[in-house]
Phi, psi and omega in degrees: 000324180296326179295317177300319181298318181294318181289322184284335186306310180297325178295315181296317181295317180296315180295321180295318177300317178294320179296322177296315179302319184269000181055048184236022186303309184295316182292322179289329176299318177296317179297318178294325178297315179296315179300318180299315181290324179294317182295334181278352177288142187301314183294321180289320177300320178294320178298318181297327183278350182290117181288337183283342177277139179283158179299321180298315180297317179298314180296318181295324176298313180297314180299320179292320180294322183270346181058054177288133179252343183277123184297321181294320179291323175298316179299322178298316178298319179295321178297314178300320180296316180296326180274003183057047183235020182299330180293349178278351185308317178299321179287323175298318178299314181298317180288323176299317179296318177298318178296321178296317179294320179298321178300325180267013181057042179232145176237157179264136179223147176244126178255119176259133177225155181291330181227162178299131179275143175284165179300319181295317179298316181296317180299314179296318181296316179297318179299316179295317181294320179295322178292317181297315183269349177067033180207160173287149182234141169257114191256139165235148182240148176219143177267127179229094184301338180295343179289343181070310179195163180084197182223163171225132181242128175245124178227101185064237179262007177265138178230127175247104185256104178247027183269158176296321178299318178297319179292320177296319178297318179295319178297315179300315180297321178293324182288326182272349180262000000 
């Protein structure tokens, strides 16, 4: 996955720069989201891998399925197809979204908890995290029973592990070292 991120980064940055110039960040974000979900479908992924299909045909199928109307975004899909990089679309979308959030001084974070958080707990937690990291956060939550208790927060390459499982792992590591 890290390799996909490295390869997708220049594409995402170039597309984001163009979107900024054309003031199309939000609309292109929607188009990339649709393209990303379409490319992850099994039949479309199989089509992308077919060597007998031309890059133009593959790009046109994607453009037709998503019904893209923006010429620049269509050209981007064609460039990816010519470079045999259509499978990068989900990662390009994720990085484009991160760039968009950064522009708005917002970061994306995932909160893992052992149990479902109540609205009040989530609201308090988000307020504390925003204060701690000094930025607005776009939060998604996931339940991970393996944590046993507590939470784990992932924000980019930062991890804040306040889970019981994390503390047990740290204790175990201290005991064997």
